[in-house]
All heavy atoms as a GROMACS GRO file, in nm:
protein
  573
    1MET      N    1   1.268   0.751   0.146
    1MET     CA    2   1.177   0.818   0.055
    1MET      C    3   1.257   0.920  -0.024
    1MET      O    4   1.340   0.989   0.030
    1MET     CB    5   1.066   0.885   0.135
    1MET     CG    6   0.949   0.924   0.053
    1MET     SD    7   0.806   0.989   0.143
    1MET     CE    8   0.805   0.903   0.294
    2GLY      N    9   1.228   0.929  -0.151
    2GLY     CA   10   1.300   1.019  -0.239
    2GLY      C   11   1.250   1.161  -0.231
    2GLY      O   12   1.158   1.194  -0.156
    3ALA      N   13   1.311   1.247  -0.310
    3ALA     CA   14   1.274   1.388  -0.315
    3ALA      C   15   1.134   1.402  -0.374
    3ALA      O   16   1.092   1.322  -0.457
    3ALA     CB   17   1.374   1.464  -0.399
    4PRO      N   18   1.060   1.504  -0.329
    4PRO     CA   19   0.925   1.526  -0.382
    4PRO      C   20   0.925   1.547  -0.534
    4PRO      O   21   1.017   1.607  -0.588
    4PRO     CB   22   0.878   1.652  -0.310
    4PRO     CG   23   0.961   1.659  -0.187
    4PRO     CD   24   1.094   1.600  -0.226
    5VAL      N   25   0.821   1.497  -0.598
    5VAL     CA   26   0.800   1.517  -0.741
    5VAL      C   27   0.664   1.585  -0.754
    5VAL      O   28   0.563   1.528  -0.714
    5VAL     CB   29   0.801   1.382  -0.818
    5VAL    CG1   30   0.770   1.404  -0.964
    5VAL    CG2   31   0.934   1.312  -0.798
    6ASN      N   32   0.663   1.706  -0.807
    6ASN     CA   33   0.538   1.784  -0.818
    6ASN      C   34   0.466   1.794  -0.685
    6ASN      O   35   0.344   1.781  -0.678
    6ASN     CB   36   0.446   1.723  -0.925
    6ASN     CG   37   0.505   1.731  -1.064
    6ASN    OD1   38   0.577   1.825  -1.095
    6ASN    ND2   39   0.475   1.634  -1.146
    7GLY      N   40   0.541   1.810  -0.578
    7GLY     CA   41   0.482   1.828  -0.446
    7GLY      C   42   0.448   1.699  -0.373
    7GLY      O   43   0.411   1.701  -0.257
    8ALA      N   44   0.456   1.585  -0.440
    8ALA     CA   45   0.425   1.456  -0.377
    8ALA      C   46   0.555   1.380  -0.353
    8ALA      O   47   0.648   1.390  -0.431
    8ALA     CB   48   0.333   1.374  -0.467
    9PRO      N   49   0.563   1.304  -0.244
    9PRO     CA   50   0.687   1.229  -0.219
    9PRO      C   51   0.707   1.120  -0.324
    9PRO      O   52   0.611   1.062  -0.373
    9PRO     CB   53   0.664   1.167  -0.081
    9PRO     CG   54   0.517   1.164  -0.063
    9PRO     CD   55   0.463   1.281  -0.142
   10PHE      N   56   0.832   1.096  -0.357
   10PHE     CA   57   0.866   0.989  -0.449
   10PHE      C   58   0.888   0.862  -0.369
   10PHE      O   59   0.965   0.861  -0.274
   10PHE     CB   60   0.994   1.023  -0.527
   10PHE     CG   61   1.040   0.911  -0.615
   10PHE    CD1   62   0.982   0.892  -0.739
   10PHE    CD2   63   1.139   0.824  -0.574
   10PHE    CE1   64   1.023   0.788  -0.821
   10PHE    CE2   65   1.181   0.721  -0.654
   10PHE     CZ   66   1.123   0.702  -0.779
   11LEU      N   67   0.818   0.756  -0.404
   11LEU     CA   68   0.832   0.629  -0.335
   11LEU      C   69   0.901   0.530  -0.427
   11LEU      O   70   0.853   0.503  -0.537
   11LEU     CB   71   0.696   0.573  -0.294
   11LEU     CG   72   0.612   0.658  -0.200
   11LEU    CD1   73   0.475   0.597  -0.181
   11LEU    CD2   74   0.682   0.674  -0.067
   12ASN      N   75   1.012   0.474  -0.381
   12ASN     CA   76   1.077   0.370  -0.461
   12ASN      C   77   1.023   0.234  -0.417
   12ASN      O   78   0.939   0.223  -0.329
   12ASN     CB   79   1.230   0.379  -0.449
   12ASN     CG   80   1.278   0.360  -0.306
   12ASN    OD1   81   1.219   0.287  -0.228
   12ASN    ND2   82   1.387   0.428  -0.272
   13ARG      N   83   1.072   0.127  -0.480
   13ARG     CA   84   1.023  -0.008  -0.449
   13ARG      C   85   1.040  -0.043  -0.301
   13ARG      O   86   0.954  -0.106  -0.241
   13ARG     CB   87   1.094  -0.111  -0.536
   13ARG     CG   88   1.051  -0.109  -0.678
   13ARG     CD   89   1.129  -0.214  -0.758
   13ARG     NE   90   1.095  -0.211  -0.896
   13ARG     CZ   91   1.013  -0.298  -0.953
   13ARG    NH1   92   0.960  -0.394  -0.884
   13ARG    NH2   93   0.986  -0.289  -1.081
   14GLU      N   94   1.153  -0.003  -0.244
   14GLU     CA   95   1.179  -0.034  -0.103
   14GLU      C   96   1.079   0.038  -0.013
   14GLU      O   97   1.028  -0.021   0.082
   14GLU     CB   98   1.322   0.007  -0.067
   14GLU     CG   99   1.360  -0.030   0.074
   14GLU     CD  100   1.504   0.008   0.107
   14GLU    OE1  101   1.589   0.007   0.016
   14GLU    OE2  102   1.529   0.038   0.224
   15ASP      N  103   1.049   0.164  -0.044
   15ASP     CA  104   0.950   0.239   0.033
   15ASP      C  105   0.813   0.171   0.027
   15ASP      O  106   0.744   0.157   0.128
   15ASP     CB  107   0.935   0.382  -0.021
   15ASP     CG  108   1.060   0.465  -0.009
   15ASP    OD1  109   1.136   0.446   0.088
   15ASP    OD2  110   1.083   0.550  -0.098
   16ILE      N  111   0.775   0.128  -0.092
   16ILE     CA  112   0.646   0.062  -0.110
   16ILE      C  113   0.642  -0.069  -0.033
   16ILE      O  114   0.545  -0.099   0.036
   16ILE     CB  115   0.616   0.042  -0.260
   16ILE    CG1  116   0.593   0.178  -0.327
   16ILE    CG2  117   0.495  -0.049  -0.281
   16ILE    CD1  118   0.587   0.174  -0.477
   17ALA      N  119   0.749  -0.147  -0.042
   17ALA     CA  120   0.755  -0.275   0.030
   17ALA      C  121   0.744  -0.254   0.180
   17ALA      O  122   0.672  -0.328   0.249
   17ALA     CB  123   0.884  -0.349  -0.004
   18LYS      N  124   0.812  -0.154   0.233
   18LYS     CA  125   0.805  -0.125   0.377
   18LYS      C  126   0.663  -0.091   0.419
   18LYS      O  127   0.616  -0.134   0.524
   18LYS     CB  128   0.900  -0.011   0.413
   18LYS     CG  129   1.045  -0.051   0.416
   18LYS     CD  130   1.133   0.069   0.450
   18LYS     CE  131   1.279   0.034   0.444
   18LYS     NZ  132   1.364   0.153   0.468
   19ARG      N  133   0.596  -0.012   0.338
   19ARG     CA  134   0.458   0.028   0.371
   19ARG      C  135   0.364  -0.092   0.368
   19ARG      O  136   0.276  -0.104   0.453
   19ARG     CB  137   0.411   0.137   0.275
   19ARG     CG  138   0.479   0.270   0.302
   19ARG     CD  139   0.444   0.372   0.196
   19ARG     NE  140   0.508   0.497   0.224
   19ARG     CZ  141   0.441   0.608   0.259
   19ARG    NH1  142   0.311   0.608   0.265
   19ARG    NH2  143   0.507   0.718   0.285
   20ILE      N  144   0.383  -0.180   0.270
   20ILE     CA  145   0.299  -0.300   0.263
   20ILE      C  146   0.323  -0.389   0.385
   20ILE      O  147   0.229  -0.438   0.447
   20ILE     CB  148   0.324  -0.376   0.132
   20ILE    CG1  149   0.271  -0.295   0.013
   20ILE    CG2  150   0.258  -0.514   0.135
   20ILE    CD1  151   0.314  -0.346  -0.122
   21LEU      N  152   0.450  -0.408   0.420
   21LEU     CA  153   0.483  -0.490   0.537
   21LEU      C  154   0.428  -0.429   0.666
   21LEU      O  155   0.400  -0.501   0.761
   21LEU     CB  156   0.634  -0.511   0.547
   21LEU     CG  157   0.692  -0.603   0.440
   21LEU    CD1  158   0.845  -0.602   0.447
   21LEU    CD2  159   0.639  -0.744   0.456
   22ALA      N  160   0.412  -0.297   0.667
   22ALA     CA  161   0.355  -0.228   0.784
   22ALA      C  162   0.203  -0.234   0.785
   22ALA      O  163   0.139  -0.183   0.876
   22ALA     CB  164   0.403  -0.083   0.788
   23GLY      N  165   0.143  -0.296   0.680
   23GLY     CA  166  -0.001  -0.314   0.679
   23GLY      C  167  -0.079  -0.223   0.587
   23GLY      O  168  -0.202  -0.230   0.582
   24GLU      N  169  -0.011  -0.135   0.514
   24GLU     CA  170  -0.084  -0.047   0.423
   24GLU      C  171  -0.129  -0.125   0.300
   24GLU      O  172  -0.061  -0.215   0.254
   24GLU     CB  173   0.004   0.070   0.378
   24GLU     CG  174   0.028   0.172   0.486
   24GLU     CD  175   0.096   0.298   0.434
   24GLU    OE1  176   0.054   0.348   0.326
   24GLU    OE2  177   0.189   0.344   0.500
   25VAL      N  178  -0.245  -0.089   0.249
   25VAL     CA  179  -0.297  -0.149   0.126
   25VAL      C  180  -0.273  -0.045   0.018
   25VAL      O  181  -0.339   0.059   0.014
   25VAL     CB  182  -0.448  -0.182   0.139
   25VAL    CG1  183  -0.503  -0.232   0.007
   25VAL    CG2  184  -0.470  -0.283   0.250
   26ILE      N  185  -0.175  -0.073  -0.068
   26ILE     CA  186  -0.140   0.021  -0.174
   26ILE      C  187  -0.121  -0.053  -0.305
   26ILE      O  188  -0.085  -0.170  -0.308
   26ILE     CB  189  -0.013   0.102  -0.139
   26ILE    CG1  190   0.105   0.011  -0.112
   26ILE    CG2  191  -0.037   0.194  -0.022
   26ILE    CD1  192   0.233   0.084  -0.084
   27PHE      N  193  -0.150   0.018  -0.414
   27PHE     CA  194  -0.126  -0.036  -0.548
   27PHE      C  195  -0.082   0.078  -0.638
   27PHE      O  196  -0.093   0.195  -0.603
   27PHE     CB  197  -0.250  -0.108  -0.602
   27PHE     CG  198  -0.370  -0.021  -0.621
   27PHE    CD1  199  -0.392   0.048  -0.739
   27PHE    CD2  200  -0.466  -0.011  -0.521
   27PHE    CE1  201  -0.504   0.127  -0.757
   27PHE    CE2  202  -0.578   0.069  -0.538
   27PHE     CZ  203  -0.597   0.138  -0.656
   28ILE      N  204  -0.033   0.043  -0.755
   28ILE     CA  205   0.015   0.141  -0.852
   28ILE      C  206  -0.095   0.169  -0.953
   28ILE      O  207  -0.158   0.076  -1.005
   28ILE     CB  208   0.140   0.089  -0.927
   28ILE    CG1  209   0.244   0.034  -0.831
   28ILE    CG2  210   0.197   0.195  -1.021
   28ILE    CD1  211   0.297   0.129  -0.730
   29LEU      N  212  -0.118   0.295  -0.981
   29LEU     CA  213  -0.214   0.338  -1.082
   29LEU      C  214  -0.145   0.443  -1.168
   29LEU      O  215  -0.127   0.557  -1.124
   29LEU     CB  216  -0.341   0.393  -1.019
   29LEU     CG  217  -0.449   0.443  -1.114
   29LEU    CD1  218  -0.496   0.332  -1.207
   29LEU    CD2  219  -0.568   0.499  -1.037
   30GLY      N  220  -0.102   0.403  -1.286
   30GLY     CA  221  -0.027   0.495  -1.372
   30GLY      C  222   0.105   0.529  -1.306
   30GLY      O  223   0.185   0.442  -1.276
   31ASP      N  224   0.125   0.659  -1.280
   31ASP     CA  225   0.248   0.703  -1.215
   31ASP      C  226   0.226   0.738  -1.068
   31ASP      O  227   0.306   0.806  -1.007
   31ASP     CB  228   0.308   0.822  -1.289
   31ASP     CG  229   0.217   0.944  -1.290
   31ASP    OD1  230   0.098   0.931  -1.251
   31ASP    OD2  231   0.263   1.052  -1.330
   32LYS      N  232   0.116   0.688  -1.012
   32LYS     CA  233   0.083   0.719  -0.872
   32LYS      C  234   0.075   0.592  -0.787
   32LYS      O  235   0.046   0.485  -0.837
   32LYS     CB  236  -0.051   0.791  -0.866
   32LYS     CG  237  -0.048   0.927  -0.933
   32LYS     CD  238  -0.183   0.992  -0.927
   32LYS     CE  239  -0.185   1.131  -0.981
   32LYS     NZ  240  -0.114   1.158  -1.100
   33VAL      N  241   0.100   0.610  -0.659
   33VAL     CA  242   0.080   0.504  -0.561
   33VAL      C  243  -0.050   0.538  -0.488
   33VAL      O  244  -0.064   0.646  -0.432
   33VAL     CB  245   0.197   0.496  -0.461
   33VAL    CG1  246   0.168   0.394  -0.351
   33VAL    CG2  247   0.327   0.462  -0.533
   34ILE      N  248  -0.145   0.447  -0.494
   34ILE     CA  249  -0.276   0.468  -0.432
   34ILE      C  250  -0.282   0.391  -0.301
   34ILE      O  251  -0.258   0.269  -0.299
   34ILE     CB  252  -0.390   0.420  -0.526
   34ILE    CG1  253  -0.380   0.487  -0.665
   34ILE    CG2  254  -0.526   0.443  -0.461
   34ILE    CD1  255  -0.400   0.636  -0.664
   35ARG      N  256  -0.311   0.462  -0.192
   35ARG     CA  257  -0.328   0.398  -0.062
   35ARG      C  258  -0.477   0.386  -0.035
   35ARG      O  259  -0.551   0.484  -0.044
   35ARG     CB  260  -0.263   0.480   0.049
   35ARG     CG  261  -0.269   0.412   0.185
   35ARG     CD  262  -0.204   0.496   0.293
   35ARG     NE  263  -0.267   0.625   0.308
   35ARG     CZ  264  -0.378   0.648   0.377
   35ARG    NH1  265  -0.440   0.549   0.437
   35ARG    NH2  266  -0.427   0.769   0.385
   36VAL      N  267  -0.522   0.266  -0.004
   36VAL     CA  268  -0.664   0.241   0.022
   36VAL      C  269  -0.682   0.218   0.172
   36VAL      O  270  -0.633   0.120   0.226
   36VAL     CB  271  -0.713   0.116  -0.056
   36VAL    CG1  272  -0.861   0.094  -0.032
   36VAL    CG2  273  -0.682   0.129  -0.204
   37PRO      N  274  -0.753   0.309   0.238
   37PRO     CA  275  -0.777   0.290   0.381
   37PRO      C  276  -0.859   0.162   0.405
   37PRO      O  277  -0.949   0.130   0.328
   37PRO     CB  278  -0.857   0.413   0.421
   37PRO     CG  279  -0.833   0.514   0.314
   37PRO     CD  280  -0.808   0.434   0.188
   38GLN      N  281  -0.825   0.092   0.510
   38GLN     CA  282  -0.898  -0.032   0.545
   38GLN      C  283  -1.047  -0.005   0.558
   38GLN      O  284  -1.129  -0.086   0.516
   38GLN     CB  285  -0.844  -0.090   0.677
   38GLN     CG  286  -0.702  -0.140   0.668
   38GLN     CD  287  -0.691  -0.272   0.594
   38GLN    OE1  288  -0.788  -0.344   0.575
   38GLN    NE2  289  -0.570  -0.304   0.551
   39SER      N  290  -1.083   0.110   0.613
   39SER     CA  291  -1.225   0.142   0.634
   39SER      C  292  -1.300   0.157   0.501
   39SER      O  293  -1.421   0.136   0.496
   39SER     CB  294  -1.239   0.271   0.715
   39SER     OG  295  -1.179   0.379   0.646
   40TRP      N  296  -1.230   0.192   0.393
   40TRP     CA  297  -1.297   0.210   0.265
   40TRP      C  298  -1.312   0.079   0.190
   40TRP      O  299  -1.405   0.065   0.108
   40TRP     CB  300  -1.219   0.309   0.178
   40TRP     CG  301  -1.297   0.345   0.056
   40TRP    CD1  302  -1.388   0.445   0.045
   40TRP    CD2  303  -1.295   0.279  -0.070
   40TRP    NE1  304  -1.443   0.445  -0.081
   40TRP    CE2  305  -1.387   0.342  -0.154
   40TRP    CE3  306  -1.224   0.170  -0.120
   40TRP    CZ2  307  -1.409   0.304  -0.284
   40TRP    CZ3  308  -1.247   0.131  -0.250
   40TRP    CH2  309  -1.338   0.197  -0.332
   41MET      N  310  -1.229  -0.017   0.216
   41MET     CA  311  -1.233  -0.142   0.138
   41MET      C  312  -1.368  -0.210   0.147
   41MET      O  313  -1.414  -0.268   0.048
   41MET     CB  314  -1.121  -0.236   0.181
   41MET     CG  315  -0.988  -0.177   0.140
   41MET     SD  316  -0.850  -0.287   0.114
   41MET     CE  317  -0.886  -0.435   0.189
   42ALA      N  318  -1.435  -0.204   0.259
   42ALA     CA  319  -1.567  -0.266   0.273
   42ALA      C  320  -1.672  -0.193   0.189
   42ALA      O  321  -1.775  -0.249   0.155
   42ALA     CB  322  -1.609  -0.268   0.419
   43LYS      N  323  -1.644  -0.068   0.152
   43LYS     CA  324  -1.737   0.012   0.072
   43LYS      C  325  -1.717  -0.007  -0.078
   43LYS      O  326  -1.799   0.038  -0.157
   43LYS     CB  327  -1.721   0.160   0.107
   43LYS     CG  328  -1.751   0.191   0.252
   43LYS     CD  329  -1.721   0.335   0.283
   43LYS     CE  330  -1.738   0.362   0.431
   43LYS     NZ  331  -1.695   0.495   0.468
   44HIS      N  332  -1.606  -0.069  -0.118
   44HIS     CA  333  -1.579  -0.089  -0.261
   44HIS      C  334  -1.689  -0.177  -0.320
   44HIS      O  335  -1.717  -0.285  -0.268
   44HIS     CB  336  -1.441  -0.155  -0.278
   44HIS     CG  337  -1.398  -0.168  -0.420
   44HIS    ND1  338  -1.396  -0.288  -0.485
   44HIS    CD2  339  -1.356  -0.075  -0.509
   44HIS    CE1  340  -1.353  -0.269  -0.608
   44HIS    NE2  341  -1.328  -0.140  -0.626
   45PRO      N  342  -1.754  -0.132  -0.427
   45PRO     CA  343  -1.866  -0.207  -0.484
   45PRO      C  344  -1.835  -0.353  -0.517
   45PRO      O  345  -1.923  -0.438  -0.506
   45PRO     CB  346  -1.902  -0.128  -0.610
   45PRO     CG  347  -1.857   0.012  -0.580
   45PRO     CD  348  -1.732  -0.004  -0.497
   46ALA      N  349  -1.713  -0.383  -0.556
   46ALA     CA  350  -1.678  -0.521  -0.589
   46ALA      C  351  -1.615  -0.595  -0.471
   46ALA      O  352  -1.570  -0.708  -0.485
   46ALA     CB  353  -1.582  -0.524  -0.708
   47GLY      N  354  -1.613  -0.531  -0.355
   47GLY     CA  355  -1.555  -0.593  -0.236
   47GLY      C  356  -1.405  -0.568  -0.228
   47GLY      O  357  -1.345  -0.502  -0.312
   48ALA      N  358  -1.343  -0.623  -0.126
   48ALA     CA  359  -1.201  -0.600  -0.100
   48ALA      C  360  -1.110  -0.687  -0.187
   48ALA      O  361  -0.996  -0.649  -0.214
   48ALA     CB  362  -1.171  -0.626   0.047
   49LEU      N  363  -1.158  -0.802  -0.231
   49LEU     CA  364  -1.071  -0.897  -0.301
   49LEU      C  365  -1.000  -0.839  -0.424
   49LEU      O  366  -0.879  -0.859  -0.439
   49LEU     CB  367  -1.149  -1.022  -0.339
   49LEU     CG  368  -1.065  -1.139  -0.389
   49LEU    CD1  369  -0.960  -1.181  -0.286
   49LEU    CD2  370  -1.155  -1.256  -0.423
   50PRO      N  371  -1.069  -0.765  -0.513
   50PRO     CA  372  -0.997  -0.710  -0.628
   50PRO      C  373  -0.884  -0.614  -0.588
   50PRO      O  374  -0.780  -0.610  -0.650
   50PRO     CB  375  -1.104  -0.636  -0.708
   50PRO     CG  376  -1.233  -0.692  -0.663
   50PRO     CD  377  -1.211  -0.736  -0.521
   51ILE      N  378  -0.906  -0.539  -0.482
   51ILE     CA  379  -0.803  -0.447  -0.433
   51ILE      C  380  -0.687  -0.526  -0.375
   51ILE      O  381  -0.570  -0.500  -0.406
   51ILE     CB  382  -0.861  -0.350  -0.328
   51ILE    CG1  383  -0.970  -0.264  -0.391
   51ILE    CG2  384  -0.750  -0.263  -0.268
   51ILE    CD1  385  -1.053  -0.186  -0.292
   52LEU      N  386  -0.717  -0.622  -0.292
   52LEU     CA  387  -0.612  -0.702  -0.227
   52LEU      C  388  -0.530  -0.780  -0.329
   52LEU      O  389  -0.410  -0.803  -0.310
   52LEU     CB  390  -0.674  -0.797  -0.124
   52LEU     CG  391  -0.737  -0.728  -0.004
   52LEU    CD1  392  -0.810  -0.830   0.082
   52LEU    CD2  393  -0.632  -0.654   0.077
   53HIS      N  394  -0.591  -0.819  -0.439
   53HIS     CA  395  -0.521  -0.893  -0.544
   53HIS      C  396  -0.407  -0.810  -0.604
   53HIS      O  397  -0.307  -0.866  -0.650
   53HIS     CB  398  -0.619  -0.935  -0.653
   53HIS     CG  399  -0.556  -1.013  -0.764
   53HIS    ND1  400  -0.517  -1.143  -0.750
   53HIS    CD2  401  -0.527  -0.976  -0.891
   53HIS    CE1  402  -0.464  -1.185  -0.863
   53HIS    NE2  403  -0.468  -1.086  -0.951
   54TYR      N  404  -0.421  -0.679  -0.604
   54TYR     CA  405  -0.322  -0.592  -0.667
   54TYR      C  406  -0.232  -0.519  -0.568
   54TYR      O  407  -0.157  -0.429  -0.609
   54TYR     CB  408  -0.390  -0.492  -0.761
   54TYR     CG  409  -0.425  -0.557  -0.892
   54TYR    CD1  410  -0.552  -0.608  -0.915
   54TYR    CD2  411  -0.329  -0.570  -0.991
   54TYR    CE1  412  -0.582  -0.671  -1.035
   54TYR    CE2  413  -0.359  -0.633  -1.112
   54TYR     CZ  414  -0.486  -0.682  -1.132
   54TYR     OH  415  -0.515  -0.746  -1.250
   55VAL      N  416  -0.232  -0.554  -0.443
   55VAL     CA  417  -0.145  -0.487  -0.347
   55VAL      C  418   0.000  -0.497  -0.393
   55VAL      O  419   0.050  -0.604  -0.424
   55VAL     CB  420  -0.161  -0.548  -0.205
   55VAL    CG1  421  -0.050  -0.501  -0.113
   55VAL    CG2  422  -0.296  -0.512  -0.148
   56GLY      N  423   0.064  -0.380  -0.402
   56GLY     CA  424   0.203  -0.373  -0.442
   56GLY      C  425   0.228  -0.391  -0.591
   56GLY      O  426   0.343  -0.390  -0.635
   57ARG      N  427   0.123  -0.404  -0.669
   57ARG     CA  428   0.137  -0.430  -0.813
   57ARG      C  429   0.079  -0.316  -0.895
   57ARG      O  430   0.002  -0.234  -0.845
   57ARG     CB  431   0.064  -0.560  -0.848
   57ARG     CG  432   0.122  -0.681  -0.776
   57ARG     CD  433   0.041  -0.806  -0.793
   57ARG     NE  434   0.013  -0.834  -0.933
   57ARG     CZ  435  -0.088  -0.911  -0.973
   57ARG    NH1  436  -0.168  -0.968  -0.886
   57ARG    NH2  437  -0.108  -0.934  -1.100
   58ASP      N  438   0.109  -0.316  -1.021
   58ASP     CA  439   0.053  -0.218  -1.114
   58ASP      C  440  -0.088  -0.264  -1.153
   58ASP      O  441  -0.105  -0.367  -1.219
   58ASP     CB  442   0.141  -0.206  -1.238
   58ASP     CG  443   0.094  -0.096  -1.332
   58ASP    OD1  444  -0.021  -0.049  -1.320
   58ASP    OD2  445   0.173  -0.057  -1.419
   59ALA      N  446  -0.187  -0.189  -1.110
   59ALA     CA  447  -0.327  -0.224  -1.137
   59ALA      C  448  -0.388  -0.133  -1.242
   59ALA      O  449  -0.510  -0.132  -1.260
   59ALA     CB  450  -0.407  -0.216  -1.007
   60THR      N  451  -0.307  -0.059  -1.315
   60THR     CA  452  -0.358   0.041  -1.408
   60THR      C  453  -0.457  -0.017  -1.508
   60THR      O  454  -0.568   0.035  -1.523
   60THR     CB  455  -0.240   0.109  -1.482
   60THR    OG1  456  -0.150   0.163  -1.385
   60THR    CG2  457  -0.290   0.220  -1.572
   61ASP      N  458  -0.419  -0.123  -1.578
   61ASP     CA  459  -0.509  -0.180  -1.681
   61ASP      C  460  -0.640  -0.227  -1.620
   61ASP      O  461  -0.748  -0.202  -1.674
   61ASP     CB  462  -0.441  -0.296  -1.753
   61ASP     CG  463  -0.326  -0.250  -1.842
   61ASP    OD1  464  -0.320  -0.130  -1.877
   61ASP    OD2  465  -0.242  -0.334  -1.876
   62GLU      N  466  -0.632  -0.295  -1.507
   62GLU     CA  467  -0.752  -0.347  -1.441
   62GLU      C  468  -0.844  -0.233  -1.394
   62GLU      O  469  -0.965  -0.236  -1.415
   62GLU     CB  470  -0.710  -0.433  -1.321
   62GLU     CG  471  -0.823  -0.505  -1.255
   62GLU     CD  472  -0.862  -0.634  -1.326
   62GLU    OE1  473  -0.795  -0.675  -1.422
   62GLU    OE2  474  -0.963  -0.692  -1.284
   63VAL      N  475  -0.785  -0.135  -1.329
   63VAL     CA  476  -0.864  -0.023  -1.276
   63VAL      C  477  -0.931   0.053  -1.391
   63VAL      O  478  -1.050   0.084  -1.385
   63VAL     CB  479  -0.775   0.071  -1.191
   63VAL    CG1  480  -0.849   0.199  -1.155
   63VAL    CG2  481  -0.729   0.000  -1.065
   64GLU      N  482  -0.855   0.083  -1.495
   64GLU     CA  483  -0.912   0.157  -1.608
   64GLU      C  484  -1.020   0.078  -1.681
   64GLU      O  485  -1.114   0.136  -1.735
   64GLU     CB  486  -0.801   0.200  -1.704
   64GLU     CG  487  -0.714   0.309  -1.644
   64GLU     CD  488  -0.599   0.351  -1.734
   64GLU    OE1  489  -0.575   0.284  -1.838
   64GLU    OE2  490  -0.534   0.450  -1.700
   65ALA      N  491  -1.011  -0.053  -1.681
   65ALA     CA  492  -1.111  -0.136  -1.748
   65ALA      C  493  -1.245  -0.137  -1.675
   65ALA      O  494  -1.350  -0.150  -1.737
   65ALA     CB  495  -1.059  -0.278  -1.763
   66PHE      N  496  -1.241  -0.122  -1.543
   66PHE     CA  497  -1.363  -0.135  -1.464
   66PHE      C  498  -1.413  -0.007  -1.399
   66PHE      O  499  -1.512  -0.010  -1.326
   66PHE     CB  500  -1.342  -0.242  -1.355
   66PHE     CG  501  -1.337  -0.380  -1.410
   66PHE    CD1  502  -1.216  -0.442  -1.435
   66PHE    CD2  503  -1.453  -0.449  -1.442
   66PHE    CE1  504  -1.210  -0.570  -1.488
   66PHE    CE2  505  -1.449  -0.576  -1.495
   66PHE     CZ  506  -1.327  -0.636  -1.518
   67HIS      N  507  -1.346   0.106  -1.423
   67HIS     CA  508  -1.386   0.232  -1.361
   67HIS      C  509  -1.401   0.341  -1.467
   67HIS      O  510  -1.316   0.355  -1.554
   67HIS     CB  511  -1.285   0.276  -1.256
   67HIS     CG  512  -1.272   0.179  -1.143
   67HIS    ND1  513  -1.195   0.064  -1.152
   67HIS    CD2  514  -1.326   0.177  -1.020
   67HIS    CE1  515  -1.204  -0.001  -1.039
   67HIS    NE2  516  -1.282   0.063  -0.956
   68ALA      N  517  -1.508   0.418  -1.456
   68ALA     CA  518  -1.534   0.529  -1.548
   68ALA      C  519  -1.446   0.650  -1.515
   68ALA      O  520  -1.390   0.659  -1.407
   68ALA     CB  521  -1.681   0.567  -1.541
   69GLY      N  522  -1.437   0.743  -1.610
   69GLY     CA  523  -1.355   0.863  -1.595
   69GLY      C  524  -1.372   0.937  -1.464
   69GLY      O  525  -1.273   0.970  -1.398
   70PRO      N  526  -1.496   0.969  -1.422
   70PRO     CA  527  -1.514   1.042  -1.297
   70PRO      C  528  -1.457   0.968  -1.175
   70PRO      O  529  -1.400   1.029  -1.085
   70PRO     CB  530  -1.666   1.057  -1.286
   70PRO     CG  531  -1.715   1.048  -1.426
   70PRO     CD  532  -1.623   0.953  -1.494
   71THR      N  533  -1.471   0.838  -1.174
   71THR     CA  534  -1.417   0.759  -1.062
   71THR      C  535  -1.265   0.761  -1.065
   71THR      O  536  -1.201   0.774  -0.960
   71THR     CB  537  -1.467   0.614  -1.070
   71THR    OG1  538  -1.611   0.615  -1.068
   71THR    CG2  539  -1.416   0.531  -0.954
   72LEU      N  540  -1.206   0.753  -1.182
   72LEU     CA  541  -1.060   0.757  -1.194
   72LEU      C  542  -1.006   0.891  -1.145
   72LEU      O  543  -0.902   0.896  -1.081
   72LEU     CB  544  -1.018   0.733  -1.339
   72LEU     CG  545  -1.041   0.594  -1.393
   72LEU    CD1  546  -1.013   0.589  -1.543
   72LEU    CD2  547  -0.954   0.492  -1.319
   73LYS      N  548  -1.078   1.000  -1.173
   73LYS     CA  549  -1.033   1.132  -1.126
   73LYS      C  550  -1.033   1.142  -0.974
   73LYS      O  551  -0.948   1.208  -0.915
   73LYS     CB  552  -1.121   1.242  -1.185
   73LYS     CG  553  -1.096   1.265  -1.332
   73LYS     CD  554  -1.182   1.375  -1.386
   73LYS     CE  555  -1.158   1.392  -1.535
   73LYS     NZ  556  -1.237   1.500  -1.592
   74LYS      N  557  -1.128   1.074  -0.909
   74LYS     CA  558  -1.133   1.076  -0.762
   74LYS      C  559  -1.014   1.005  -0.699
   74LYS      O  560  -0.973   1.036  -0.590
   74LYS     CB  561  -1.262   1.012  -0.713
   74LYS     CG  562  -1.384   1.096  -0.736
   74LYS     CD  563  -1.507   1.025  -0.683
   74LYS     CE  564  -1.632   1.102  -0.713
   74LYS     NZ  565  -1.752   1.033  -0.664
   75MET      N  566  -0.962   0.905  -0.771
   75MET     CA  567  -0.848   0.830  -0.718
   75MET      C  568  -0.724   0.915  -0.719
   75MET      O  569  -0.634   0.899  -0.647
   75MET     CB  570  -0.825   0.702  -0.799
   75MET     CG  571  -0.932   0.602  -0.780
   75MET     SD  572  -0.888   0.452  -0.870
   75MET     CE  573  -1.047   0.386  -0.901
   0.00000   0.00000   0.00000
């Protein structure tokens, strides 16, 4: 893991790959890595499939297309 950036750890591709292989559900949103707890995926209004489709990938365009401003701020 790299040095913190604005107080948050910097994750490179290798860090992200290790986390995915360890079972974490994470995707890229802009300049952030979003971790989705397994317990929350069942609560996602569109179900788990859209989230799982973007594991380890940049989901920025997709997320911004289907989520309003207040929801994006919560992420």
